[in-house]
N, C-alpha and C positions, 0 to 999 in steps of 0.2 A: 945660771945661778939658781940655787934653791935654798930655802930656809934652813935645811939641815946642814948646809955647807957654810953658813955664816959663822965666822970665828971672830970677827971684829966686834968687841963688846959694845961700841957705840952704835953700830949698825944693828946688832942683835937686840938692843933696847929700843930701837925705833927712833933714835936721835939723829940719824944721818940724813942730810937733806935729799939724797938720791933715793931714799926709801920710798918716798911718795911716788916718784916716777916709776920705781920698780913695781909698786903695788898697782899702779894704773896699767902698766904693761901686762902684769899678771891677770888683771881683770879682762883686758882685751883678749889675751890668749884663751882664757876660760870661756868667754863669749863666743869666740871662734870655734872652739871645740864643741860648744852647744850647737852651733850652726852646722857643723859637720855631722853631729848626731841626728839633727833634723833631716839633713839630706840623705842620711843612711836609713832613716826611719827607725832608729835605735833608741833605746833608753839611754839618757845621758850618763848615768852612773856606770851602766854596763859597758857603754862605749869607751869610757875612760879606763875601766878595769882591763879591757881587752889590750890596751897599749901600755899598761904599766908593768914594770918588771922588778921594781924594788919592793921587797916584802913590806917594809915599813910604810911606804906610800899606799900600797894595797890595803894594808890593815887600817890605816887612817881613813881612807875613803870609805871602806866598809863600815867603820865605826861611826863616822859622821852620818852616813846614809841611815844606819840603824837608829841612832839617837834622834834624828830628825823625822823618823817615821816615813822615809822615802818609800814610795810604792813604785815598783818596776813597771814601766809602761813605755810604749813607743813615743817618740818625740816627733812632732808636737803631741801634747795630750789630746786624745780623741775628743772632739767637740770644742776644742780651743779655737780661738779666732786666729 
């Protein structure tokens, strides 16, 4: 399931009780992808881009990285604990 495929108006507005479970699962998936990037010594954004194939998702990730001032770096950040 992805947000772009949500057609149910209740779910799309965040009123569905399972949405909270979906968001928690999504957080866990993202955290695991971060762990994979660390294991690969790769930048987390570049790591994600490597495996995306949907142009809309690629554009979104690049736009978010740009708007937040993401600096490409290996993961974990050098000097981080």
